[in-house]
C-alpha positions as CSV (number, residue, x, y, z in Angstrom):
1,M,0.0,0.0,0.0
2,M,2.9,2.4,0.8
3,K,4.4,1.6,-2.6
4,V,1.2,2.4,-4.4
5,A,0.7,5.6,-2.6
6,F,4.2,6.7,-3.3
7,V,4.0,6.0,-7.0
8,L,0.7,7.9,-7.5
9,L,1.6,10.7,-5.2
10,F,4.9,11.1,-7.0
11,A,3.2,11.3,-10.4
12,A,0.7,13.8,-9.0
13,Y,3.2,16.1,-7.4
14,A,5.9,15.9,-10.0
15,Y,3.6,16.6,-13.0
16,G,0.4,17.9,-11.4
17,C,-2.9,16.2,-12.0
18,G,-6.6,17.0,-12.4
19,T,-6.3,20.8,-12.7
20,P,-6.9,21.9,-16.3
21,S,-5.6,25.3,-17.4
22,H,-8.8,25.7,-19.5
23,Q,-11.7,25.0,-17.1
24,P,-14.4,22.6,-18.4
25,L,-17.9,24.0,-19.2
26,M,-20.0,22.7,-16.2
27,S,-23.1,22.4,-18.3
28,R,-26.3,20.5,-17.4
29,V,-26.9,19.5,-21.0
30,V,-27.9,15.8,-20.7
31,N,-27.4,14.4,-24.2
32,G,-23.9,15.7,-24.9
33,E,-22.3,18.8,-26.3
34,D,-19.0,20.1,-27.7
35,A,-16.5,20.4,-24.9
36,R,-14.6,23.6,-24.3
37,P,-11.4,23.2,-26.2
38,Y,-8.6,21.6,-24.2
39,S,-10.6,21.6,-21.0
40,W,-10.1,17.8,-20.6
41,P,-6.4,17.8,-21.3
42,W,-5.8,14.2,-20.2
43,Q,-8.2,12.9,-22.9
44,V,-6.3,11.0,-25.7
45,S,-7.3,9.4,-29.0
46,L,-6.2,5.9,-29.7
47,Q,-5.9,5.5,-33.5
48,F,-5.3,2.6,-35.8
49,L,-3.9,2.5,-39.3
50,R,-6.3,1.6,-42.2
51,G,-4.6,1.9,-45.5
52,S,-2.6,5.1,-45.3
53,E,-4.9,6.8,-42.8
54,Y,-5.1,6.7,-39.0
55,L,-8.6,6.5,-37.6
56,H,-9.9,7.1,-34.1
57,N,-10.9,3.9,-32.4
58,C,-11.0,4.5,-28.6
59,G,-10.3,7.0,-25.9
60,G,-7.8,7.0,-23.1
61,T,-6.6,9.0,-20.1
62,L,-3.1,10.4,-19.6
63,L,-1.9,9.5,-16.1
64,S,1.7,10.6,-16.4
65,P,4.0,11.7,-19.2
66,N,4.7,8.1,-20.1
67,W,1.4,6.3,-19.3
68,V,-2.1,6.1,-20.7
69,L,-5.1,4.3,-19.1
70,T,-7.6,2.7,-21.4
71,A,-10.0,-0.3,-21.8
72,A,-8.6,-3.8,-22.5
73,H,-11.2,-4.3,-25.2
74,C,-9.7,-1.3,-27.1
75,I,-6.3,-2.9,-27.6
76,G,-5.5,-3.8,-31.2
77,P,-2.8,-3.6,-33.8
78,T,-1.0,-0.6,-35.3
79,Y,-1.7,1.9,-32.6
80,R,-0.7,5.4,-32.2
81,V,-1.7,7.8,-29.4
82,V,-2.7,11.4,-30.0
83,L,-2.6,13.9,-27.2
84,G,-3.7,17.5,-27.2
85,D,-6.4,17.0,-29.9
86,Y,-9.8,18.6,-30.0
87,D,-11.2,18.4,-33.6
88,L,-10.1,15.2,-35.2
89,T,-10.8,16.5,-38.7
90,K,-8.3,19.4,-38.3
91,E,-4.6,19.9,-37.5
92,E,-4.7,22.5,-34.9
93,G,-1.0,22.6,-34.1
94,Y,-1.3,21.4,-30.5
95,E,-1.4,17.7,-31.2
96,Q,1.3,15.4,-29.8
97,I,1.6,12.1,-31.6
98,R,3.3,9.2,-29.8
99,N,4.1,5.6,-30.8
100,V,3.5,2.8,-28.3
101,E,6.4,1.2,-26.4
102,R,4.4,-1.3,-24.4
103,I,0.8,-2.4,-23.8
104,V,-0.1,-4.1,-20.5
105,V,-3.5,-5.7,-20.4
106,H,-5.0,-6.8,-17.1
107,P,-4.1,-10.5,-16.6
108,Y,-7.6,-11.5,-15.8
109,W,-9.2,-9.8,-18.8
110,N,-11.3,-12.2,-20.9
111,E,-12.1,-10.8,-24.4
112,N,-15.0,-13.3,-24.7
113,C,-16.7,-12.0,-21.5
114,L,-16.9,-8.2,-21.3
115,S,-19.3,-8.4,-18.3
116,C,-16.7,-10.5,-16.4
117,G,-14.8,-7.3,-15.7
118,N,-11.1,-6.4,-15.7
119,D,-11.6,-4.3,-18.8
120,I,-8.6,-2.2,-18.3
121,A,-5.1,-1.8,-19.9
122,M,-2.1,0.5,-19.6
123,I,-0.2,1.9,-22.6
124,K,3.4,3.1,-22.2
125,L,4.4,5.8,-24.7
126,A,7.6,5.4,-26.7
127,S,8.5,9.0,-25.7
128,P,7.0,11.1,-22.9
129,A,4.3,13.6,-23.5
130,N,5.2,17.3,-23.2
131,L,2.9,18.6,-20.5
132,N,1.5,22.1,-21.1
133,D,-1.8,23.9,-21.0
134,K,-3.2,21.5,-23.6
135,V,-1.8,18.2,-22.3
136,Q,-2.0,17.3,-18.7
137,A,-2.6,14.3,-16.5
138,S,-5.7,13.2,-14.6
139,C,-5.7,12.2,-11.0
140,V,-6.1,8.5,-10.0
141,P,-8.5,7.8,-7.1
142,Q,-7.3,6.0,-3.9
143,S,-7.8,2.2,-3.9
144,G,-11.3,1.3,-2.9
145,E,-12.7,4.8,-3.3
146,I,-16.4,4.8,-4.3
147,A,-17.9,7.7,-6.2
148,P,-21.2,8.5,-4.4
149,N,-24.6,7.9,-6.0
150,N,-25.7,10.9,-8.2
151,D,-22.1,12.3,-8.2
152,P,-22.2,14.7,-11.2
153,C,-19.5,13.2,-13.4
154,Y,-18.7,13.7,-17.0
155,V,-18.0,11.3,-19.8
156,T,-15.8,12.6,-22.6
157,G,-14.8,11.3,-26.0
158,W,-15.2,11.3,-29.8
159,G,-17.7,8.5,-29.9
160,R,-21.0,8.4,-31.9
161,I,-23.4,11.2,-31.1
162,S,-26.3,8.7,-31.0
163,T,-26.9,5.1,-31.6
164,N,-25.9,4.4,-35.3
165,G,-25.3,8.1,-35.6
166,P,-22.2,9.8,-36.9
167,A,-19.0,10.0,-34.9
168,A,-18.1,13.3,-33.3
169,S,-15.3,15.4,-34.8
170,K,-15.0,17.7,-31.8
171,L,-14.5,16.3,-28.3
172,Q,-17.8,15.8,-26.6
173,Q,-18.8,15.8,-23.0
174,A,-22.0,14.7,-21.3
175,L,-23.1,15.0,-17.7
176,L,-23.5,11.4,-16.3
177,P,-24.5,11.2,-12.7
178,V,-23.3,8.1,-10.9
179,V,-25.8,5.3,-10.4
180,G,-25.1,3.4,-7.2
181,H,-24.4,-0.3,-7.4
182,D,-27.5,-1.2,-5.4
183,T,-29.6,0.4,-8.1
184,C,-27.6,-0.5,-11.2
185,S,-27.5,-4.2,-10.2
186,R,-31.3,-4.4,-9.9
187,R,-32.9,-6.9,-12.2
188,D,-34.7,-4.3,-14.4
189,W,-31.4,-2.3,-14.7
190,W,-28.2,-4.2,-15.4
191,G,-28.7,-7.1,-13.0
192,S,-25.8,-9.5,-12.4
193,S,-23.9,-8.1,-15.5
194,V,-22.6,-5.3,-13.3
195,R,-20.0,-6.2,-10.7
196,T,-18.6,-4.2,-7.8
197,T,-15.5,-3.5,-9.8
198,M,-17.6,-1.5,-12.2
199,V,-19.4,1.9,-11.9
200,C,-22.5,2.9,-13.7
201,A,-23.4,6.4,-14.7
202,G,-26.3,7.9,-16.7
203,G,-29.3,5.7,-17.3
204,D,-31.7,7.7,-19.4
205,I,-30.9,9.8,-22.5
206,R,-27.4,10.4,-21.1
207,S,-24.8,7.9,-22.2
208,G,-21.5,7.2,-23.7
209,C,-21.5,5.6,-27.1
210,F,-19.4,3.5,-29.5
211,G,-16.0,5.2,-29.9
212,D,-16.0,6.6,-26.3
213,S,-14.7,3.2,-25.0
214,G,-11.5,3.5,-23.0
215,G,-12.0,7.1,-22.2
216,P,-12.5,8.6,-18.7
217,L,-15.5,9.1,-16.4
218,N,-14.3,12.4,-14.9
219,C,-15.4,13.2,-11.4
220,K,-14.4,16.1,-9.2
221,G,-12.8,15.2,-5.9
222,A,-10.6,16.5,-3.1
223,G,-9.2,19.9,-3.6
224,G,-11.4,20.5,-6.7
225,K,-9.2,18.1,-8.8
226,W,-10.6,15.8,-11.5
227,Y,-10.2,12.1,-11.0
228,V,-10.6,9.3,-13.6
229,Q,-13.2,7.3,-11.6
230,G,-14.0,5.0,-14.5
231,V,-12.8,3.7,-17.8
232,T,-15.6,3.5,-20.4
233,S,-16.4,-0.2,-20.9
234,F,-19.8,-1.0,-22.4
235,V,-23.4,0.1,-23.2
236,S,-26.6,-1.8,-23.8
237,V,-27.2,-3.8,-27.0
238,L,-30.4,-1.9,-27.1
239,G,-28.5,1.3,-27.9
240,C,-26.5,4.0,-26.3
241,N,-29.4,5.8,-24.7
242,A,-31.5,2.9,-23.3
243,I,-33.6,3.6,-20.2
244,K,-32.2,1.9,-17.0
245,K,-29.1,0.9,-18.9
246,P,-26.4,3.3,-17.8
247,T,-23.0,3.4,-19.4
248,V,-20.8,0.9,-17.5
249,F,-17.3,1.8,-16.6
250,T,-14.4,-0.2,-15.1
251,R,-14.1,1.2,-11.6
252,T,-10.6,2.7,-11.5
253,S,-10.2,2.5,-7.8
254,S,-10.6,-1.3,-8.0
255,F,-7.4,-1.4,-10.0
256,T,-5.3,1.4,-8.4
257,D,-2.8,-1.1,-7.0
258,W,-2.4,-2.8,-10.4
259,I,-2.0,0.6,-12.1
260,A,0.8,1.6,-9.8
261,D,2.5,-1.8,-10.0
262,T,2.4,-1.6,-13.8
263,M,4.0,1.9,-13.7
264,L,6.7,0.6,-11.4
265,Q,7.4,-2.7,-13.2
266,Y,7.8,-1.2,-16.7
């Protein structure tokens, strides 16, 4: 436990975390909107090569200059990581493109059983990110920390704007209040598909969607800092905005020790 605390505190104090230079727009828009540019500076785009073009596949969260947190189900071939992006259709001059040195998928991840949990992975960048007002790190919650029911968190990403709809070009944000496990695990909600190592947020017309996977559930915590309380994992087969089917995230605090151990080991 001391080792874990040291690693994460060192990252936080050495590089700063969870305090964006460009403050997010704290909107109550429930079905998503364009984020204020560079207000979620830890948001990254994971991209794969198709032909001669790189395309956005998943999101991720910068935890330190060398490490990105994402979902295990996002991991695939020919990756690059783009930091400091806002509009994926334009070169705005602030992007930092990094190759991948190493990918560490959680050892208990089972690609054939998304609802079994452990949908989490770490990506080590081939060269460190340059931290500035456009690229910064998110904070990591303490091990076992539980975001309270109805905590006003935000999902961010470039996923589809609606079920079967177009992908967003500009970074989107949506207010997703946390749904407590007691509610989310009810039979008419997610039932046994949701484990205590997951966190639910949303549940009506508010939702993440395809392409948001791997990105953060951003929740404000101690000292007004932003913490990545969840890693976007899955939505309902009924669609991205199904009633009583909140977006399900891997609960970061269930894996804080593993995250720190990974950063130390590699």
